[in-house]
N, CA and C atoms as an extended XYZ file, in Angstrom:
246
Properties=species:S:1:pos:R:3:atomname:S:1:resname:S:1:resid:I:1 pbc="F F F"
N         0.848       -1.181        0.000 N   UNK     1
C         0.000        0.000        0.000 CA  UNK     1
C         0.891        1.240        0.000 C   UNK     1
N         0.494        2.214       -0.817 N   UNK     2
C         1.302        3.429       -0.919 CA  UNK     2
C         1.170        4.293        0.339 C   UNK     2
N         2.149        5.151        0.516 N   UNK     3
C         2.168        6.052        1.664 CA  UNK     3
C         0.928        6.948        1.664 C   UNK     3
N         0.558        7.465        0.480 N   UNK     4
C        -0.607        8.350        0.381 CA  UNK     4
C        -1.881        7.632        0.805 C   UNK     4
N        -2.025        6.381        0.405 N   UNK     5
C        -3.212        5.613        0.796 CA  UNK     5
C        -3.237        5.375        2.297 C   UNK     5
N        -2.085        5.088        2.868 N   UNK     6
C        -2.025        4.879        4.318 CA  UNK     6
C        -2.448        6.133        5.070 C   UNK     6
N        -1.975        7.275        4.610 N   UNK     7
C        -2.349        8.531        5.254 CA  UNK     7
C        -3.844        8.776        5.092 C   UNK     7
N        -4.358        8.538        3.888 N   UNK     8
C        -5.778        8.737        3.627 CA  UNK     8
C        -6.666        7.857        4.479 C   UNK     8
N        -6.202        6.656        4.778 N   UNK     9
C        -6.982        5.735        5.598 CA  UNK     9
C        -6.809        5.990        7.087 C   UNK     9
N        -5.705        6.614        7.460 N   UNK    10
C        -5.391        6.821        8.874 CA  UNK    10
C        -5.967        8.127        9.413 C   UNK    10
N        -5.955        9.176        8.601 N   UNK    11
C        -6.342       10.502        9.062 CA  UNK    11
C        -7.636       10.969        8.397 C   UNK    11
N        -8.326       11.852        9.074 N   UNK    12
C        -9.525       12.468        8.494 CA  UNK    12
C        -9.086       13.557        7.512 C   UNK    12
N        -9.985       13.987        6.617 N   UNK    13
C        -9.625       15.081        5.696 CA  UNK    13
C        -9.170       16.340        6.442 C   UNK    13
N        -9.801       16.636        7.554 N   UNK    14
C        -9.408       17.808        8.341 CA  UNK    14
C        -7.982       17.662        8.861 C   UNK    14
N        -7.643       16.490        9.357 N   UNK    15
C        -6.291       16.264        9.870 CA  UNK    15
C        -5.260       16.360        8.747 C   UNK    15
N        -5.612       15.869        7.574 N   UNK    16
C        -4.692       15.938        6.434 CA  UNK    16
C        -4.448       17.396        6.044 C   UNK    16
N        -5.519       18.190        6.032 N   UNK    17
C        -5.365       19.622        5.720 CA  UNK    17
C        -4.468       20.281        6.757 C   UNK    17
N        -4.690       19.973        8.018 N   UNK    18
C        -3.863       20.566        9.077 CA  UNK    18
C        -2.392       20.186        8.916 C   UNK    18
N        -2.135       18.962        8.460 N   UNK    19
C        -0.753       18.520        8.244 CA  UNK    19
C        -0.113       19.215        7.044 C   UNK    19
N        -0.883       19.401        5.983 N   UNK    20
C        -0.329       19.931        4.739 CA  UNK    20
C        -0.339       21.457        4.649 C   UNK    20
N        -1.172       22.093        5.431 N   UNK    21
C        -1.312       23.545        5.352 CA  UNK    21
C         0.005       24.304        5.493 C   UNK    21
N         0.853       23.958        6.447 N   UNK    22
C         2.125       24.690        6.560 CA  UNK    22
C         3.045       24.518        5.353 C   UNK    22
N         2.808       23.486        4.556 N   UNK    23
C         3.649       23.220        3.386 CA  UNK    23
C         3.083       23.828        2.110 C   UNK    23
N         1.899       24.405        2.206 N   UNK    24
C         1.196       24.913        1.032 CA  UNK    24
C         1.742       26.258        0.579 C   UNK    24
N         1.575       26.506       -0.716 N   UNK    25
C         1.933       27.814       -1.256 CA  UNK    25
C         0.893       28.819       -0.787 C   UNK    25
N         1.328       29.934       -0.255 N   UNK    26
C         0.366       30.931        0.232 CA  UNK    26
C        -0.668       31.352       -0.812 C   UNK    26
N        -0.260       31.467       -2.057 N   UNK    27
C        -1.183       31.906       -3.100 CA  UNK    27
C        -2.298       30.896       -3.358 C   UNK    27
N        -2.076       29.641       -3.012 N   UNK    28
C        -3.087       28.607       -3.240 CA  UNK    28
C        -4.108       28.531       -2.109 C   UNK    28
N        -3.836       29.173       -0.988 N   UNK    29
C        -4.751       29.096        0.152 CA  UNK    29
C        -6.098       29.726       -0.156 C   UNK    29
N        -6.106       30.802       -0.904 N   UNK    30
C        -7.357       31.464       -1.262 CA  UNK    30
C        -8.241       30.507       -2.062 C   UNK    30
N        -7.644       29.827       -3.035 N   UNK    31
C        -8.380       28.855       -3.837 CA  UNK    31
C        -8.862       27.695       -2.977 C   UNK    31
N        -8.009       27.243       -2.065 N   UNK    32
C        -8.388       26.146       -1.175 CA  UNK    32
C        -9.552       26.561       -0.278 C   UNK    32
N        -9.523       27.789        0.187 N   UNK    33
C       -10.610       28.298        1.014 CA  UNK    33
C       -11.919       28.326        0.237 C   UNK    33
N       -11.886       28.847       -0.971 N   UNK    34
C       -13.089       28.895       -1.794 CA  UNK    34
C       -13.627       27.493       -2.075 C   UNK    34
N       -12.736       26.555       -2.321 N   UNK    35
C       -13.155       25.175       -2.568 CA  UNK    35
C       -13.786       24.564       -1.326 C   UNK    35
N       -13.168       24.761       -0.189 N   UNK    36
C       -13.717       24.231        1.065 CA  UNK    36
C       -15.107       24.799        1.328 C   UNK    36
N       -15.281       26.086        1.090 N   UNK    37
C       -16.581       26.715        1.293 CA  UNK    37
C       -17.611       26.157        0.315 C   UNK    37
N       -17.222       26.044       -0.947 N   UNK    38
C       -18.175       25.566       -1.958 CA  UNK    38
C       -18.578       24.108       -1.726 C   UNK    38
N       -17.719       23.340       -1.071 N   UNK    39
C       -18.031       21.932       -0.783 CA  UNK    39
C       -18.625       21.742        0.614 C   UNK    39
N       -18.938       22.857        1.283 N   UNK    40
C       -19.522       22.825        2.637 CA  UNK    40
C       -18.619       22.153        3.667 C   UNK    40
N       -17.320       22.308        3.499 N   UNK    41
C       -16.357       21.805        4.485 CA  UNK    41
C       -16.010       22.957        5.421 C   UNK    41
N       -16.956       23.274        6.294 N   UNK    42
C       -16.809       24.439        7.167 CA  UNK    42
C       -15.603       24.353        8.089 C   UNK    42
N       -15.342       23.169        8.635 N   UNK    43
C       -14.206       23.028        9.559 CA  UNK    43
C       -12.890       23.270        8.843 C   UNK    43
N       -12.783       22.775        7.627 N   UNK    44
C       -11.560       22.986        6.844 CA  UNK    44
C       -11.408       24.469        6.509 C   UNK    44
N       -12.507       25.110        6.135 N   UNK    45
C       -12.457       26.546        5.839 CA  UNK    45
C       -12.002       27.322        7.070 C   UNK    45
N       -12.494       26.948        8.239 N   UNK    46
C       -12.084       27.625        9.480 CA  UNK    46
C       -10.595       27.450        9.755 C   UNK    46
N       -10.093       26.235        9.529 N   UNK    47
C        -8.667       25.969        9.753 CA  UNK    47
C        -7.823       26.839        8.832 C   UNK    47
N        -8.245       26.971        7.578 N   UNK    48
C        -7.510       27.809        6.635 CA  UNK    48
C        -7.554       29.274        7.070 C   UNK    48
N        -8.741       29.753        7.448 N   UNK    49
C        -8.883       31.151        7.852 CA  UNK    49
C        -8.048       31.493        9.079 C   UNK    49
N        -7.884       30.552        9.982 N   UNK    50
C        -7.155       30.799       11.228 CA  UNK    50
C        -5.659       30.545       11.108 C   UNK    50
N        -5.232       30.002        9.976 N   UNK    51
C        -3.809       29.684        9.821 CA  UNK    51
C        -3.001       30.969        9.644 C   UNK    51
N        -1.825       31.052       10.280 N   UNK    52
C        -0.999       32.273       10.182 CA  UNK    52
C        -0.659       32.682        8.752 C   UNK    52
N        -0.470       31.727        7.864 N   UNK    53
C        -0.148       32.069        6.476 CA  UNK    53
C        -1.326       32.809        5.840 C   UNK    53
N        -2.542       32.347        6.093 N   UNK    54
C        -3.715       33.011        5.522 CA  UNK    54
C        -3.907       34.394        6.142 C   UNK    54
N        -3.674       34.487        7.430 N   UNK    55
C        -3.804       35.788        8.092 CA  UNK    55
C        -2.838       36.802        7.485 C   UNK    55
N        -1.645       36.349        7.156 N   UNK    56
C        -0.670       37.227        6.515 CA  UNK    56
C        -1.158       37.648        5.124 C   UNK    56
N        -1.724       36.704        4.388 N   UNK    57
C        -2.274       37.018        3.068 CA  UNK    57
C        -3.412       38.027        3.174 C   UNK    57
N        -4.240       37.840        4.183 N   UNK    58
C        -5.369       38.738        4.372 CA  UNK    58
C        -4.889       40.173        4.613 C   UNK    58
N        -3.825       40.322        5.384 N   UNK    59
C        -3.266       41.654        5.620 CA  UNK    59
C        -2.739       42.257        4.326 C   UNK    59
N        -2.115       41.423        3.489 N   UNK    60
C        -1.626       41.906        2.198 CA  UNK    60
C        -2.792       42.348        1.322 C   UNK    60
N        -3.893       41.584        1.347 N   UNK    61
C        -5.072       41.939        0.565 CA  UNK    61
C        -5.634       43.276        1.022 C   UNK    61
N        -5.647       43.497        2.324 N   UNK    62
C        -6.142       44.771        2.844 CA  UNK    62
C        -5.258       45.915        2.364 C   UNK    62
N        -3.958       45.671        2.290 N   UNK    63
C        -3.035       46.686        1.784 CA  UNK    63
C        -3.335       46.988        0.321 C   UNK    63
N        -3.531       45.935       -0.487 N   UNK    64
C        -3.863       46.132       -1.895 CA  UNK    64
C        -5.162       46.920       -2.037 C   UNK    64
N        -6.156       46.561       -1.232 N   UNK    65
C        -7.453       47.239       -1.312 CA  UNK    65
C        -7.323       48.708       -0.939 C   UNK    65
N        -6.505       48.988        0.054 N   UNK    66
C        -6.362       50.377        0.485 CA  UNK    66
C        -5.615       51.225       -0.533 C   UNK    66
N        -4.807       50.583       -1.389 N   UNK    67
C        -4.075       51.329       -2.413 CA  UNK    67
C        -4.791       51.310       -3.757 C   UNK    67
N        -5.942       50.623       -3.818 N   UNK    68
C        -6.721       50.588       -5.052 CA  UNK    68
C        -6.244       49.553       -6.050 C   UNK    68
N        -5.324       48.709       -5.665 N   UNK    69
C        -4.844       47.665       -6.571 CA  UNK    69
C        -5.831       46.499       -6.586 C   UNK    69
N        -5.943       45.852       -7.729 N   UNK    70
C        -6.824       44.694       -7.862 CA  UNK    70
C        -5.967       43.500       -8.258 C   UNK    70
N        -6.223       42.391       -7.603 N   UNK    71
C        -5.466       41.188       -7.948 CA  UNK    71
C        -5.866       40.694       -9.330 C   UNK    71
N        -4.929       40.150      -10.043 N   UNK    72
C        -5.185       39.615      -11.377 CA  UNK    72
C        -6.232       38.507      -11.316 C   UNK    72
N        -6.184       37.659      -10.296 N   UNK    73
C        -7.141       36.573      -10.161 CA  UNK    73
C        -8.548       37.119       -9.981 C   UNK    73
N        -8.705       38.221       -9.253 N   UNK    74
C       -10.020       38.829       -9.080 CA  UNK    74
C       -10.551       39.352      -10.416 C   UNK    74
N        -9.677       39.869      -11.230 N   UNK    75
C       -10.103       40.336      -12.553 CA  UNK    75
C       -10.604       39.159      -13.386 C   UNK    75
N        -9.899       38.018      -13.308 N   UNK    76
C       -10.302       36.832      -14.064 CA  UNK    76
C       -11.670       36.346      -13.597 C   UNK    76
N       -11.858       36.269      -12.295 N   UNK    77
C       -13.128       35.781      -11.735 CA  UNK    77
C       -14.258       36.708      -12.137 C   UNK    77
N       -14.041       38.003      -12.037 N   UNK    78
C       -15.072       38.976      -12.377 CA  UNK    78
C       -15.412       38.925      -13.852 C   UNK    78
N       -14.414       38.724      -14.696 N   UNK    79
C       -14.662       38.705      -16.124 CA  UNK    79
C       -15.446       37.467      -16.552 C   UNK    79
N       -15.391       36.400      -15.768 N   UNK    80
C       -16.130       35.161      -16.098 CA  UNK    80
C       -17.539       35.166      -15.540 C   UNK    80
N       -17.829       36.085      -14.652 N   UNK    81
C       -19.149       36.109      -14.017 CA  UNK    81
C       -20.229       36.421      -15.065 C   UNK    81
N       -21.417       35.786      -14.913 N   UNK    82
C       -22.497       36.013      -15.900 CA  UNK    82
C       -23.067       37.416      -15.830 C   UNK    82
């Protein structure tokens, strides 16, 4: 049995997220948060929101908002909206 399968069988999805979160790219946390919310994984979304890496990103976003800058990803999302 592969290592990934052993981990998947041993830990809950929440525990796996908690283990992998510190290793994640900060830019991917926003996408992970949106996915967790859209799949109704509230506990996972909370873990992401409370993680220090996300808190740091949130402060950066507030800085961008205060200077009037818009993230490229936000432009993409807005342009696809119906």
